[in-house]
C-alpha positions as a Python dict, from the first residue, in 0.01 Angstrom:
ca = {
    (1, 'M'): (0, 0, 0),
    (2, 'S'): (68, 268, -252),
    (3, 'L'): (-88, 399, -570),
    (4, 'K'): (100, 281, -879),
    (5, 'N'): (58, 365, -1247),
    (6, 'S'): (73, 139, -1548),
    (7, 'R'): (-9, 176, -1914),
    (8, 'R'): (-358, 40, -1830),
    (9, 'G'): (-423, 296, -1557),
    (10, 'P'): (-370, 345, -1185),
    (11, 'F'): (-386, 59, -931),
    (12, 'W'): (-308, -9, -565),
    (13, 'G'): (-15, -240, -494),
    (14, 'C'): (234, -343, -226),
    (15, 'E'): (528, -116, -155),
    (16, 'N'): (764, -376, -305),
    (17, 'Y'): (558, -447, -618),
    (18, 'P'): (630, -644, -848),
    (19, 'E'): (797, -885, -601),
    (20, 'C'): (470, -877, -406),
    (21, 'K'): (197, -977, -652),
    (22, 'F'): (-98, -806, -477),
    (23, 'I'): (-283, -541, -682),
    (24, 'S'): (-628, -384, -652),
    (25, 'K'): (-817, -138, -867),
    (26, 'F'): (-994, 1, -559),
    (27, 'E'): (-834, 187, -267),
    (28, 'P'): (-819, -47, 35),
    (29, 'T'): (-930, 66, 382),
    (30, 'T'): (-813, -52, 724),
    (31, 'I'): (-1136, -253, 780),
    (32, 'K'): (-1059, -628, 802),
    (33, 'C'): (-1260, -889, 610),
    (34, 'K'): (-1499, -1092, 827),
    (35, 'E'): (-1494, -1407, 611),
    (36, 'K'): (-1358, -1712, 792),
    (37, 'G'): (-990, -1772, 709),
    (38, 'C'): (-946, -1451, 509),
    (39, 'T'): (-678, -1196, 602),
    (40, 'G'): (-772, -931, 344),
    (41, 'V'): (-901, -578, 388),
    (42, 'L'): (-1213, -415, 244),
    (43, 'A'): (-1228, -160, -36),
    (44, 'P'): (-1534, 57, -111),
    (45, 'R'): (-1684, 18, -458),
    (46, 'T'): (-2008, 11, -654),
    (47, 'Y'): (-2146, -328, -756),
    (48, 'R'): (-2466, -349, -962),
    (49, 'N'): (-2558, 9, -868),
    (50, 'K'): (-2519, -60, -495),
    (51, 'E'): (-2251, 74, -262),
    (52, 'V'): (-2058, -218, -110),
    (53, 'Y'): (-1729, -303, 55),
    (54, 'E'): (-1539, -578, -126),
    (55, 'C'): (-1252, -779, 17),
    (56, 'V'): (-942, -728, -197),
    (57, 'K'): (-834, -1087, -129),
    (58, 'C'): (-1141, -1315, -129),
    (59, 'K'): (-1379, -1078, -316),
    (60, 'A'): (-1658, -1120, -56),
    (61, 'R'): (-1902, -827, -73),
    (62, 'T'): (-2074, -659, 222),
    (63, 'P'): (-2332, -377, 189),
    (64, 'R'): (-2194, -44, 312),
    (65, 'E'): (-2488, -2, 553),
    (66, 'E'): (-2376, -311, 750),
    (67, 'I'): (-2019, -182, 792),
    (68, 'D'): (-2115, 182, 856),
    (69, 'K'): (-2362, 80, 1132),
    (70, 'A'): (-2102, -123, 1321),
}
C-alpha cells in the first residue's frame, strides 16, 4: 500500500496501481477483518460521529472500543 495523489485528492492504493484496482480514502492498518470470507484489512475512520474501524474490502464496521480492547 502506498499513498497516491489524484486531481480529486490523496488516496491509498496498491503499489502497482492502476493495474491493481484497489483504492481507499482511509489509511489501512494491519488488523484483519473478522467477517466470514473477507480477506480485507481495517482502516480507522469516523462514521456518524463515532470512531470505528471499517474494512476496506467489505465495508463492515466495528467500534474502535471492541478492537482496542482485544
